[in-house]
Each structure stands twice: as C-alpha cells, then as structure tokens.
N, C-alpha and C positions, 0 to 999 in steps of 0.2 A: 346368551342373548347376542344378537348380531352386532349391536352397537358397541359392545364391550371393547373390541380391539382399538378403538380410537378414543376411548374415555380416559384421557391422560389425567394425571394428578392435578395439573394446572388448568384443566378444561373449564371454561366459564359455564358450560351447560349445567354443571352440578350446583351452580349457585343461582340458577334462574328458575322461574316457576313455569317455563314454557313446556309445551307438550312434547314428550319424547317421540310421539308418533309423527311429528312434523319433520323428522329426519329419516332419510332412507339411504341405503348404500346400493350402488350399482357397480358393475364391472367397468373399469376405466381402461379402455384399449390403449391409450397413449403410454401408460406406465405399467400396464400388465397387472395392476392391483385394483384397489377399490376407489370408487369415486362417490363423494357424498353430495347429496342434493338436500337443500334446506326447504322445508315446507312453508307455505304462506303464513301459517299461524305464528311462526317464529319471528317474523319481521314485517315491517311496513315498506321498507325501501332497501334496495341492494345497490352497492356501488362497486366499481372496479378501481383498484389503485395499485400502488407499489409499496411494499413493506419498507420500514426504516427502523427495524429493531436490531439490525446489524447492517453491514455494508453489502450484503449479497444482492439486494434489490429484486426480491421475488415478487411475482404478481400475486395479488390478493383479491379476495371478494370480502366486502365489509357489509354486514347486515345491521340495520338500524331500526329501532322501535322506540317510540316516545321521545325522539330526538337524541337517543343515546345508542351507542354501539352495543349490539347483543352478541355478535359472533364475528370472528375473523377466520377465514380459511384460505387455503391456496387456490389460485386461479388455475383450473385444470387446463385451460387453453394457452397459458403463457409458455412460450418456448423455453424459458430458463428453468423454472422449477416444476412445471407440468403438474401443478396442484399440490405438490409436497410443501409442507410448512412445518417449521421446527417449533420447539417450546417457546422461543423468544417471539417469533411472529404471531403465534396463537395467543400470546399474553399481551399483545399490544393494547388491549382494553385497559389494563391496569397501569399502563404508561399514560394513556389518555387521561385517566382519572386519578393520577398519582397525588398524594398529599404534598409532594414537593413542588407542584406547579406554581410558578409565579403568576401574579394576577394583575400587576400594573408595573410601569417603569419605576425604578428605584434610584434614589440619589443618596449617597452615603452621607451620614451626619455624625458618625463616630469614627474612631480609628479604624484603619483597614484591618479586617479580620475580626472585628467586634460583632459584626452582624447588625450594626445599628444603621438603619436606612429610613428614609421617609418616602412614601409613595407620591409620585407626581404624575401629571397628565402628559399625554403623548406630545402635545404641542411644546410644552416646556422641555421635555426630554430631547426632542429633535433640535430645539433651539440651542440647548447646552452642547449637544454633540457637534452640531454644525459650528458653533463658536469655537470649541476646543480644536477641532480639526482645522478650521480655516486659519486660526491664529498661528498654529504650529506650522502648517503647510506654507503659509505665506513667508515664513522665515526660510524654510526649505522643506520641500515635500518629504525628504528623508526623515524629518522629525516625526512623521506619522508612520507607525508600523502596524500593519493589518495582517494578522495570521489566523488561519482557519484550520480547524481540526478535521474531524471525519465528516465534513460536509460533502454534499454531492452536487454542488454547483460551482466547482472550482473555476471553470472557464469564465463564469459570470463574475465571481468574486475577484478573480485576477483582473478582469476588465475594469471593475469598479475601482480597485486600488490604482490601476493605471490612469483612470480619469482624474484622480486626485493628483497624480504626478509622482507618487512615491515608487521607489524600486523595492521597498521593504514589504513584500507580500510573499507568502508561500502557504501551502497546505500541509497536511500531516505526514506526507510521505517520508520526510526526513527521519521520523522515528518509527516508521512502519516497515516498508520493504523497498526503499529506493535502490538498495544494492541489487536486488533481483530485477527491478524494472530497468535500471540503467544498463546493467550487464546484458540483459536481453535485447533491449533496443539497439545497443551498440554492436551486438553480435549477429542477431538474426532479424532485426527490424520489428520485433514484437517480444512479448515475454509471457509470464504466467498470469493466472487469475483473470483480471479484466482483459488481458491481452490475448489469452489463449487457453485452451483446454485439452486434456487427453481425448483421443478419439475412442471413447468407451464402447462405442458400437462395434469396433473392430480390434481393439488392442488385445494382446494376449499376455502381456507382462507389464505390470504397472508398479513403478517405484515412487514412493512418497517420502520426501526428505524435509524434516524441520518445518512442519506445517502448523499454523494456528488452527485451532479446532473449528472456527466458524467461517474460515475463508471459503466462500462458495459452498457452504455446507450442504444445502439441499440438492443442488445439481450433482455434487459428489456422492451423496447417498444413493441417488438414482444410478449414477455411473458405476460405482463400485458394486452395486447390486447386479447390474447388467454384466459386468466383468466376471463376477463370481458365478453367476448362473451359467455362463458359457464355459466355465472351467479355467478361466485365466488365473494367473498368479499375481498376488498383491504383496509387495515387500515394503515394509515400513522401517525407515532408518531414522532413529530418534533416541535421545537419551531416556525417553519415557514411553512406556507402552500404555497409551490411554486413547480414548476416543476412537479415531479411525484405526489406530494400532490394535485395538481390541479384536477387530475382525480380520486383521491381516493374516495371510498365510505364513509370513515369516517376519519376526521382529529382529532387527539388527541394532542392538544397543550400542551407542557410539558415544565416546567422550565429547562433551560440548566443544565446539570450535575447531573440530578436526575433520569436518565433512569434506573439505577440499582435498585433503590427503587421501581420503577414501575414494573419492571420485577419480582422482588421478591414478590411484592404484588400479581401479577398474580399467582405465585407459591403457595402462601398462600391459595388462593381461590381454586386452583386445589386440594390441599391437603384436604381442608375443605370438599369438595364435592366428594372426592375420584375419581377425574377425572385424573387418573394417569395410565400409561401403566406399570403395575408392572412386567409383563413378560419381557418387553424390559429391564427394570432396572435389573432384575434378571439375564438374560442371557448375556447381552452385556455391562454392566457397572460394576464399582466397588462399586456401592451404598450399597450393602449388606456386603461388606468386613468390618471386625472388626477393630476398631481403639482403640489403647491402651489409657486409661485414667490414666496417672501417672504424674501429674504436678510436676515440679521440677526435673524430671529425663530425661535422654537422650532418653528414649523410648516414652515419651509423644507425642501423636498425630501421631505416626507411626502405620503402619498396624501390627497387630498381625500375626506373621508368625510361621510356624512349623520349625523343624530342617533342612528341605530341603530349607528353605527360601520362602516357598509358603504362600501367604496371605490366611487367614482363614475366614470362615463364621460359623455361628451357625445354624446347620440344625435342624429345628423344628420336622422333622419326626423321627430322631434318638435321638433327644435331646442331640446332641454332636457337637464338633467342627470338621469341615471338610475343606479340601483344597478347595479354591474357584474354582480351575480349574476342580473340579468334579461336579459342579452344574448341567451342562447339562448331562454328561455321566451317573451320578448316580441319576438324577432327584431329586436333593436335593430341599428342601423347606427352603431357607435361611431366617432368621429373618431380618426384616427391622427396627423393633422397639424393644427397650429393652436394658438392661444392664446385662452382664454376667461376671462370674469370671472364669478365665482360670486355668488349673492345676498348673501353675507357680504362681498363686496368683494375676495376673493382672485383673483389671476391664476393660472391653472392651464394646464398643457400635458400632453398624453398622453405617457406614458413613451417611446413610440416616437419622438415628435417630437424629444425631447431627444437621443436616440441618433442619429437621422437627421442632425441638425445637426452632431453630432460627426464622424460618418464621412464626411460630405460635405466638411467643412472640413479634417480632419486626416489622412485616410487614403486619399488618392488613390493610385492605383498608382505614380505617379511619386515621391511622397513615401515610400511604403513601400519602393520599390526602394532608395532611399538608406539606409534603415535595415537592411534584410534582406539586400541583395545579390541579391535575386531580380528579374529584369527585369520592368518594368511590363507588357510584353505577355504575359509568362507568367502574371502575377497575373490579368490580365483574361481570358485564355483559360481558365484553370482555373476561375475564378468562373462564367464562362458555361457551361462543361461541367457544373459542379455544378447550376446553376440549371435548365438545359435538361433534364438528366437527371431532376431531381426533379419539375419541373412539367409537362414535355411528354412524359415517358415513364413515367407512373405505373404502379404495380402494382395490379391489381384481382383480389381473391380472392372467389369466390362464397360468402361466409360471412355469414349473417345474424347481427345482433347488436343489442343495445339499449343506448342510452347512459343516463346517470344522469338525464337530463331526460325519459326515457320515449320518445324518438324511436326508431323501429325502422328499421334499415338493412338493405338487401338484400345489400350487399357491403361489403368492407373495402378502402378505397383507400389505397395506400401511396406513399411517395416513396423510390425505390430508391437512396438515397445514404446512406452510413454512414461513421462515423469511429471511430478508436481513438486514444487519447492516454494517456500515462503519465508516467514520471519525467522524461523530457527536457523536458517542459513544466513539471512540478511543481517541479523542483529549482533554481528561480531565485527571486530576491527579487520578481519580478513574476509568479510562477507562478499565484497564485490568480486574478488578473485575466485572465491568458492563458487559463486553463481556463474561466473565465466567458465569455470571448469565443467559445470553441468551442461552449458550450451555447447561447449566443444565436444563433450561426450556424446551429445545428441547428434552432432554433425558426423562424428565417427561412425555412429550407427545408422545414419541416414534417415532418421525418424522425425524430421521437421516438416510439418505441414504436408504429410503424406498419409495415406490410409493406415489406420492403426497406430499412428504416432501422436505427436503433440501438434495440435492444429491452431493456427491463428484465428482470432475472432475479428471480423471487420469492425472498424475501419483499418485494422492491421492485416498484413505487415506493411511497413513503410520503408521507403528508400532511406538507408542509414545516413547518407550524405545530406538528405533533405530535412532531417529532423530539425525542429526549431532550436534556436539559440537565444539566450537572454540578450535583450537589447543592450548594445555596448555603449557605455559612456566612459569618459576618462576622469570626470570630476563631478562631484555632487552639485557644483555650480551650474551644470547643464540642465538640472531639473528645475521645473517651474510649476507652481500651483496651477492646476487646471490644464497643463500641457500634457496630453496623454503620453504615458510611458508603457512600453511593453513590446514583446512578451517578457514576462518576469523570469520564466523558467525554460529549461531546454537542455540540450547536450552540446557543450563546447566541442568544437572539432580541433582546436589547437589552443596553445597558451594565449594567442591574441584575442580569443573570445572571452577572456576572463573579465570580471568586473573589479578592476583594481585601478588605483591612481598611478601617477607616473613613478612613484617610489615603490609600487607593488603592494600598497596597503589596501585592505578590503574596503569596498564601497557599500556593501550591504551590512546591516546591523548583525545579521546571523552568520556572517563570514562565508556565506555560500558564494561559489564561483570566485573564491580567492585562492591564493597559493596554498592555503591550508586545506581547503576542500574544493578542488577545482571542478569536479564534475558532479556538483550537488544538484542533480537533475530535478529534485522536488523541493529544494531549499532546506533549511535547517531550523525548523520551528523550535526545537529543543534548546537552541542557543540564545534565543531572543531575550529571555528574562535575565540570565546571567550577564549577557553583553550589555543590556541596558543598565543593569545595576553597576557594572564596572565602568560604564561610559567608554567602552572600548569595542569598536573603533571610534565611537562618538556617542553623545547622549541623544535620547529621543524625548519627545514631550507627550505624545499620545500613543498608547498601546491599545489596539483593538483586538479582542479575542472573540472568535466565533466558533462555538461548538468544540472547544478544546479545554479540558480540565487541567490547565497548566499549573495550578496551585496544588495539584495532588498527583493522580496516577499517570498523567501524561508528561511528567517531569521526573528527574532523578535528583537524589540528594535533597529531599523535601525540606528538611530544616534550613538548608541554605536558600532554597527557593523562597520560602516564607520570609526569611530574613531580607532577601532582595525586594520582595513586594512591600515590605513594611519599613525599610530603612529610610532614614531622613538625613538631610545634610545639616551643616552647622546652623543654618537659619531655621531649621525645623520643617523644611519642605521635603516632601517625598522625593527620593532620587529619581524614581519613575513617576513623573508628575501626575499623569492622568491615565486611568485604566477604564476602558469601556468594554463591557462583556455582553455578548448576545447569547442568551441561553433560555431554555424553557423551564428549567428546574433550579432549585436552590442548591447549587453545587458549591464545592470548596472555592472554585474560581470566582463565583458570584460574590461570595463573602469577602473576597479580597479586592473588590472592584469599587470604583467611584461612581460609575453610572451603569445601570443595568437595563438593557432593552429586552423585555420578555418576548421570546419567540413563540410562535404557534407550533403545534405538533404536526406530524406528517398526515394526520387525519383531518386537518383544519385548513389546508392551503393548497393552492395550485403550485405545481412544481414540475420541472422537466429533468428527467434522467437522460441526459443528452449524449449524442455521439461525439460532441465536442469535448466531452469530459470523461467520465468513467462509466461507459454505457453498459447496460445489461445484455450485451450481444451474446450470441451463441456462434459456434464455429460454422454452422450452416448458413448464417446470414446476419446482417446487422439488425439490432433491436434497439429502440429507445422507448421511453414510457413516460407516463405522467403520474403525478399524484393530484387529487382533486379535493376540494373542501367537502367533507362528508357530514361533520357535525360542527355545531357552534362551540367555541371554547367555553368550557364550564368545568367546575370541580365535581367531586363525587356527590355533593349535596345539590347540584344543579345551579350553583351560583355562577353567574357570568364572569368570565375572565377578560380583562381588557388587555389583550395581547395581540401582536401583529406578526405575520410572517416576516422573517428577515428580508426577503425579497421586496416586500412592500415598504419596509423601513428604508432599504437601500434606495428605492426609487424616490421616496420623499426626501431623503437626505441628499441624494445627488442633485435633485432639483433645487433644493434650498441652498446648496452650496454653489449652484450655478455651473456645475461641471459640464463640459462641452457635450458629452454623450447623452446628456439628459435634457438638452434644450434644442429647439428648432433654431434655424438661422435668425428668426425674428425675436428670439429670446423667450418664447413661450414654452411651456412644458412639452416635452416630446412624448411622454407616456402618462396616461391618466392614472394608472395603477400598475401593480405587479402583473396581473393577468395580461394587461395590454403590452407590457414589456416582453413577456414570454412569447407573445404572438409576433410582435413587430421588431424586436431586436435582431440585428443582422451584423455580425462581426465582419462578414464579407458579403458582397452582393449575392443574394439568392440563398444564402446559408444562414439558418437561424438556430434557435435553441433546440427545435424539434425538426426531424427530417420528414415525417409523414404528413400527407395531405397538405402540401404547400400549394401555392398558386391561389388566385382569387377565388376559384371554385373548388379548391381542394383536389384538383386532378393531377397534381405533380408531386413527386417524391424526391427528397434529398436537396434539389436545387429548384427554387421557384420563389415567387413573390409571397409576402405574408398572406395568410388566409385568416380572415376575422373569425371564422368558425372552427379553426384548427383544434382547439382544446376540446370542444364538444364532439368533434369527429373522433378524437382519441378516446373519449369517454364511451362513445357508442361502440368503438371497436375493443371494448373490454380493457381499455387503459394502456394499450401498447401498440407499437408499430413494428412489424416484423417483415423483412424482405428476404424470403428464402431464396438463396442463390440456386441457379440451375446446377445439376449434379456435376457437370464438367467444369464448374468454377469453384468447387469446394475444396480442392487440393492443389498442391504445387503452385500456390498463388504467388510465390516469389518469381516464377517464370511462366505463369499461365497467361497466354496472350489475351484470351477473352476476358479473364478476370481483370487484368491490369488496364485494359482499355475501358472496361466498365467502371473500375475504381477511379480512373482519371475523370471520366464523365461526371461522376458524382462528387468530385473533389476530395477523394480519400488520398490520392497520390497525385504528384505533379507531372509524372511522366510514365512511359510504358517500358522503359528499359528494364532488364532483369535486375532483381534485387539480389546482389551478391552478398553472401553471408561472410562475416568477419571471423574467420578462424584466428586470424592475427589482427589485433586492433592497433593500427598504426598511430591513431590519435594518442594512445598512451605513451608510445615511444617519443612523440614530440615533447610531452611533458618531462619525460626522463632526460632528454637532451637539454631541456631548460635547466634542470637540476645540475647537469654537468657543465653548465655555462656554454653550451654549444648551440642553443636555439638562436636562429638568425632573425626571428620575428621582432615585433614591436615590444611586447610585454616581456619583461625579464624579472625573475624572482628576486626578492631581497637577498642581500648577501648575509644570509642567516644559515649557518650550517645545519640546524635542525630541520628547517624547511627544505633545503636542498637535498638533504639525505633522504627525506620522505619521498621526494620525487624520483630519485635515482633507485631507491630500493623497491618501492611498491608499485610504481607505474610500469609494470612489465606487460608488454603487448601479448604475451602468452600466459595462461593461468599457471599459478604456482601456489603452494601452501606455505604459510608462515604462522607461527604461534600467535594467538591473540595477545595484544599488547599487555594485558593485565598479568600474563605469566611472568613477564620480566619485572613488573613493578611489585606485585604481591608475592610471587614466588611460593616457596614452601610454607611460609607463615600462614597463608590462607589456602589450604589444599583443595577445597571443594568449589566447584562452579555452582552458582546460584542463579536461577532464572525463573521467570513467570510463564505461565501458559494461560490461555484464555478459556474460561469454562464454556462449554457448549450452550449453556442455558443463560449466560449473561454476556452482554457486550460492553466491555470496559466498565466505566462507572455508571453508565446509563440506567442499569436495570436493578441496582440494589435497592431502589425504592419501589420496585414492582412486587406487590403483595403475593402474586402467584409464583413468581420465580424465587422469591425468598423462602417459599416452602421447600425448595430444593436445597438451598444453603443460605445461611446467614453469617457464616464465618468460614475462614479457610485455615488450612494446616500447612506445615512444612513437611513435604514428603521426602522420605529418606529410605535408602536400601537397608534392610536389617543387618547385613554384614558390616556396613559402614557404621551403623548405630552401635553394634556390639563392640567394635574397636574403640569407640568414643565413650563407652559406658552409658549409653542412652537407651531408654526403654520406650516402648510404644506409649504415646500420649504424654510423655514427659514435656514439661515446659523448658525451653532452651533459649540460649542467646545465639543469634546469628550475627557475626561480626565481620565487617569488611574493613578496609584501611581508612574509611571515612566515618564509621559509626557502627551502631549495633541496634538490633530490634529483637524484642522478646516475643516468642510464639510457641505454639504447641506442635509437637512432632507426630507424624503419622507414618508408621513403617509399612513399606510395600516393596515387594520384589519387582514391581513394574517400573522401578527407577534404577538406572545403572549406578554403580558404586561411587563414581566420581562426582555425582550431581546431587543437589537438593533443589527443590522447586516448590512453587505454590501457584494458586490461582491469582490472576491479576485483578486488582481494583475492588475486591470484596471488602477489604478493610476500609473504613471510612473515618473521616473527621467527625467527632461527636457533635451532633447538632445539625449536620448537613443532610441533604437529600430527604428531608421530611421525616427522618427516623427519630424515634424517641431517644432521649439521652441514654436510656439503659439498653438500647439495641445492641445485639452481639457484635454487629459490624464495627462498632467503635471500641469494644473491650476485648473480645476474643479474636476478632478479625484483625489482620495486620497488613501493612503495606511494605513489600520488599523494597520499594523505591527509596526508602529511607537510607538504605545502605548501598545503593547503586551510585557510583561516582558521576559527577558532571564534568570532570576534567582529569587529565593525566599528564604527568611530566615526562617528556622524552628528550634526551640530549640537552637537558637543562632548560627546555622551553615548555610552558604549560599550553596544552592543546585541549580543546573541547573533546569529549569522550565519543569519538566517532571513527568510522572507516576513513583512512587518509585520502581515499579517492573521491568518495561521494559525501562524506560527512555523516553517513547514516549512524544514528545513535547506537552504541554498542551495548545495548541492554544486557545481553547474555554473556558478556565478557566477565562480569562481576565474580570475584573470588572471595570466599568467606571461610571462616572457621566456625564450627558449631560446638557448643558445650552446654552441659546441663546447668540450668539456673538454680542457684541456691534457694531462692524464693520460688516455690511452686504455686504461688497464688495465681489462679487462672485469669490473668490480666495482661494485656499486651503493653509494650512500651517501645517507642514513645507514643503518648496519646496527645492529640491536639483537639481543641474544642472551639466551637463557634456558636454564637447565640442564634437559635432558630428565629425566623420571622414570627411576629405575634399571631398572624392569621394561620400560619402553619401549625402552631401549637393548638389552635382551636379545632383543627381537623383531626387531631389524634383521638383514636378510639381504642377500646380494649381489643376488639376483633374487627379487622377491616373486611367488610363484605361489599359485594357489588350486586345490585339488582337494577336492571334497566326499567 
C-alpha cells in the first residue's frame, strides 16, 4: 500500500476515523522524495505555523476539524525543513491535549513541593505578580531575577526585564552551547546551528563532533541525505555511535572531553604536510598579524600597532612592517613564521608562528592518541583526507562577485569540507578552547562561508568588534525600578566591560560577566538558584522562571537544588522568598513555585520567530516566521482552559507595573494586547519583531513602519518570510561588497569594512594580563590567587587543550565519564507526557560498553549504582558496543518526579526511569576556592565533565533511587484513564 512508508508508530491517523482515501502522495521536487496532500474530508481548516516540539523551528501545516487538531505535517514550501517533520513535530497533537496541561493560575497554599495550590482568577494573579515585583524592584531592581529557558522570544524577554530595571536576566544558553556560540562569534563573527550550516549542496567531506540528536534535526536529515547521495564522506566523532552516527561512513570513538586535543592533532598533520589555505589565512584572518613578545609588561601578547592603532604585519617583499589592512590593496606578502624586532625594540612574532610552535611540540598524533584513545594513524589519515579534499578538490561556481577591496572575481572557489559541533564539545570545562580549535581548523582549511564549506546564516556574520556588550554599571545603586537597563548579554571586549563593582565583586546574581566567568555571553541560568540560596553575591526577593525546569532536568545536583528551593531562615521564611513560574504543564518547577501563570501552547497563540533572536534562517537568505492561534485552549475532553500566552501576560503585567516601554507619554497603555505588541514594538526605529511586510501597506521588508496587517500577511504567505539572496551574495560574506552593503542597509551590520576573522583572540590576552596584574584598565581582579590563576592559565588567545577539571578532583576514584544525550523523539522534559512519544520509551537505561562491564562484573540489564563525588543514583544497565569504553551515558530527562507531568504514580518514568542530574556536581573546588561548575571563560555548565564509578547493586529490585514525589493537581487526577486515546 502506497501510504505505508509514512505510517509511523506515533501517527495520529491510526487513531482517527477519517478516510484513508483523503490522503495522497505525490513526488516532491524540492526534496527529491514524496509530498503528502491532505484531502478535504480530513479537515475543515488548514493553518500554517512553526513547530515548537524542539528548538529547530520547522514550518508546519496544521489541520483542524471540529475545533481540534487532526493532523500536523511539515510545510513543503518552508526553506528550513522543506516538508520534513520528525516524530516530535508529528506528535504535537498529544502535547496540545496533554493531561499535564494547566487550566488556571495557581497560588500555593501548602509547603513548596507539596503540590498544594488553589486556583485563582487572572486579575488576582496579575495583581499578586505586580505587587511582588514592584515591592522588590523598588528596593532595587536586582532583587528581581527573571530567567528564561528554551523560549524563542529572548529579545523580547530581555527587553521586558530591562524595563523593570533589573540586570538579572538571561536565557538558557549558559547550560546549552554558549561555549560554541561565544567561540564562533569571537573567531569568525558567527557560529554553528542558528548561526550557520554546512553547505550540504556542495560539501564532499562532513565531520560532526559532539552533537545533540535534535539540533537542527530535520534540515540535517535532508543535508546528510544529499551528501551521501553525491558520494560524500560523513565522519562522526563522538563517544557514542547513535542517531546520526548510525549512518556515518566512519565512527571515531573518542574519550569525552578530549575533542580539543584531537582537533589540534589534525592541525599538526595539516601543518606537517602543508595542507593549509595560506591565501585564506593571509587575506581574511589575523593569523599573520604580529604579536608582541614582552613577558612581564602590559604589552605582552597584544598586537603590535602603529601610531594610528592599526595592527601590523611583516611584509617579506619590502622587508618592512606594514599595516595589516594593506595586505590586499598593496599585495603584501606577510610573514607567517619568524621573529622580528620593531623600531621601538619589541620582539614580535606572527600569531600563526606561535600556534605552529604549539601544535608541532604538543599535538603530535602519537601524543594525541594517548589523550583521546584515537590511533595516531587514524588521526593522520583523517587530517590528510580533510586537507586533500579542501585543497586539491575545490568547488568552483561560475558566479561573478566583487570583494570589499574592489577586486572583481569571475568565479567563487570553495573548499568542500564542512563541520558541525554542539553540546558534546560545549559541555566541558575546556569547551570554549575546544570550540576555538574547531574554528581555527576551519580557517586552516579555508572552508568558512565558501562553497562546500560551513556557511553563515543571515543576519550573520557580524563584525566581531561591533558585537553587543552588557550595559556597564559599577554599582547596583545605579539601577532604578522602571529605568530601562540593557543590553543584558553580549561579548566583553576587555576586562573593563565586566559587570563588577569597585572591589571586583559580581553585580549579577548568576556571576555572569564577573572575574569568575568573564565572557558569559548567554548568562549563567544554572547558577541562579544556588546563588540565591547562598545569598551570594546578594539575596533576591522574586525569582521568575519561564520555560525552564530548574527544579529537575535543567539543573544539576537535584537534591541540593530542591533543598535550596525549600530552605527557610530562622524566622520560618523561605530563603528565596517568591517564585513565579510561567509554564503550560504541571512540571517539577511548577510544583516548587508560589505563583504559577499558565502559558498557552504553540498552537494557541501569536508568536514571532524573529531575526532579532534565534531565527530559522537558512544559508541562502534570512528567514523569520510566525505562530498563530489555531485552536482554543482545551483539554482532551474539550473542557476550556483559562490560560494566556506569556506574551499577553507580559503586556498586561508591564502595563499594570507602569513600565515605560508599555505606556504612551500621556500614561495610557501603548499596546492593547500581545498581537498589537508584536506588530508595533520597535527596539530601534523601523525594526520590529518581524522583518517581512513592514510599512503601512506591507510593501517594505526589514526596515519600515509597523504594518497593522503584518501578521495576516505572514499567515497568507504560509507562515514565514524568506528573502533569498542573489547567488553572488551567498558566499564570502565576510568580504563580499554587495552583501555587506545590503546587510548594512537592512541593519544587520553597522559598516561595510571587511570582517577579519580572529585566528588569535586578543581579547583573551587582555584578561590574561589582568590575571598577571599587568592590565592597565579600570577593572582589576580581586587579589585572589584562585581567580588570577584561572585568568592566566585558561585565557589563551590561541586554542589549546587541557584536561576537564573533574579529572583533577575525582581522579582514579571515579574512572568513567557519565553524560546524557537527548533522545531524537523527546525534547528535554517537555515530551514525557506525550502519549504517542511515550510509546517509544517510558524509561531510560545506563548504556555501557560490554568490555567495561566485564571488568566490573556487570551483566546486561543488571541494576547498578552510579556514584560521583556528590551522590549516587540507581539504574539499569544496557550493554552496547556503540559506547566507547571510558564512558557511560543515558537519555536526558526521561526520569521524572513521581506525580509530575500528568503521569500516573505508577508510571515507569518515576520508578525505572532515572535522572543522571542527581550525580552531576553544581560546584567544584579549585585552588581552595569553590566555583560553580562551568567553563572558566564563559561559565558554560560542564554537564559532561562528571566522573563516576559504577558497581552492581546488591538489591536487584527494579526501582530507581533516589525517588522524589509531588502530589498531582486534583483535576489532573480526573484526567487519568487506562488507555489514552485521541479522536478529533
């Protein structure tokens, strides 16, 4: 039967009484596969929207009958997913009608964590929230902390926090992939995933390193399919062969936390065999720029500059020093190797020379093998494959273009090698420098934003010097309630950009942008609850959490976190006085909150997937999109739910608080509702939440006045706006004259100068000088040896590898690395209440290599203890050769608190499922000082540094430990049935 190939196990069609003949399949030219059309008897209305079953933001078509969703499929015309939709996206129906849905605002009436709430009306809920926020913020806005999880309106949420006046806002990047984002932005002006993609149309060699299974999953399925059809090679570097790795041409099992050594070993081989794109390094990077060698002085490690402040190179043609910006105009031949003496008497070396000395000495394949477990001959072979593919098998496209120096080119030449990295690299205490090593490797190969390589996605790339910085203050006394603060986040360019007081103490509750985590580009959400509990650096009064399950799988050392949320002072008051949570479901975080504001789902509200935020762009052009209200909020039985989109709550709350951005000059409300806000909000003149169909008549794009019919125009255009760039503007965008001029006209960049890539990150050297007491700026680090040693050791302007911190602390007592991976069919804790996805799994296992198990006397399906230095968890082992011997791992967030997420008390998630987070530390002691568990540069949570020992449990009872329980809401109990079915 023709329909059989798309009849997935979780497909809602098998639970409907609709006619199969209303479906038909046709060839889909855009993907080379099949395209499904839905017949009219299947639905009454069809809507276009954007999926929110993970963070990929795929375009979807939603079919509705009798006021309920009947089917969700991919939007064939959407440039991101081209009609492809995964298990999660297809199962959005059962998220919409989940038994865990909240139905009204909740006010806690029992102890935190008891599940005892009373339902209240929205007027009362908003009154309480406004009262709490205002009372706290009038003392000082820093008393209010607003932290958001995997939301997709970070630009707007940050703006809202800024209207209150607090500096304590951040999103989830601190525990996701900020190491990769920061390293990329500081190196090449963009990064991976939302920032850039492999050029799957032309690449011949694709390497994926440490990737979460669902990051850009549907576009990558299409891309890898295209690569393999053309005969390209796919190499998967990961401790685990799973998901993407199952279809890779080569799996390179690697010891966790050693990826940086592997990458630098590849660089060693490229240099050894001269497989380097010297022309790329010369024209587009600062690799030949001269670095001052003056140890013990404030100039050491900084670029040698002339009187105009221009970095210099040594030109071999004229045998003299020349400004680096004259390399192309004067056809200079800058030295990459050597040491020179300047007229001022400085000894200087090209940045590349310093790097070359390092990789030649420290990263031979033989040395790297001892670190990573990867055979030296494999390292050498892969490096040669990369280099030969890039340099001797170039891509040439007959596209004329002009560079910023005015040179006209008849064709575009590319290096058909591409990479993708994410959390597996980011979630270590060496994650930033490892990510930096990847970007440097890409520069060596010349495969950045060129045909066949890794391409930026507009609005990127950005000029590195123009990246935003957090708004600087020197004291919390500078904050005032209702006095806008912002931006909250960004990339400090020097120690003087830090948010510290005159003594060097942190000004943010999460310690972001302090001397402990100076370049915390996305903030450190994971530190908020421990810091508030310890009242260090100060106490807060109101903690607002939006879409982040901080009481469970989005935190580490869960027993400690639950203690922090429930701890009281000597007077019997909670140490964290007020907790407000915005969520659509009865999560663990909801159970530990004081006031709960129930959110609408993605199928019930207007929403903007904005270019100001985390846009669903593609490499060929900018894309933004909407969500639109498709169905009324209701449960599975059709009972109406009294819930509101957070955006609507934000507008009402901001207006009630009298925040300046929500009021006209005469004091009247500026926005009548959330929809009106999305249309009329402008963070800068002419720029709003959405770029398409601006101007009063909808005849402008990117910059223009608000259009009252903008959202309807998006809906008419199948829910998205896509601006396909002309072919000559799709590559070389760092130096592409036409692209940069256009990008400036639409406010993507501020200027049209070339974007020079940072082979050498001078910003890091400035922090290193501060650690040495040689920084001549305003901010100076505390006289604390532990902090100063971090700055000196880890803020190296060139990438290097060092062991994860846990190696030193846990040592041989805990020999195995333990980490989580994200299942392709579930997105964190969101989907364990989804009846269709639970058919795939209701519990998780600890995966272990059989050779490791044999040494430990462990057999397949034994129950074991997994013990770290902070605690232990009991779970069941599953043996697989798809795991390298130094590692054990499990799926993230399948284990649940009993009673949460609308699951029955006997559900396997609470008894056989387990949460590895119980044994992941939240802090680590180094040089006598306790630091939060993160990368010393960005603060990125080091999820995957955790080391454990595993041993067979004496008690083989199939029950996990520890178990935590919460009382389900009464109306959730009423929704429980023996078999959960859905019929529209």
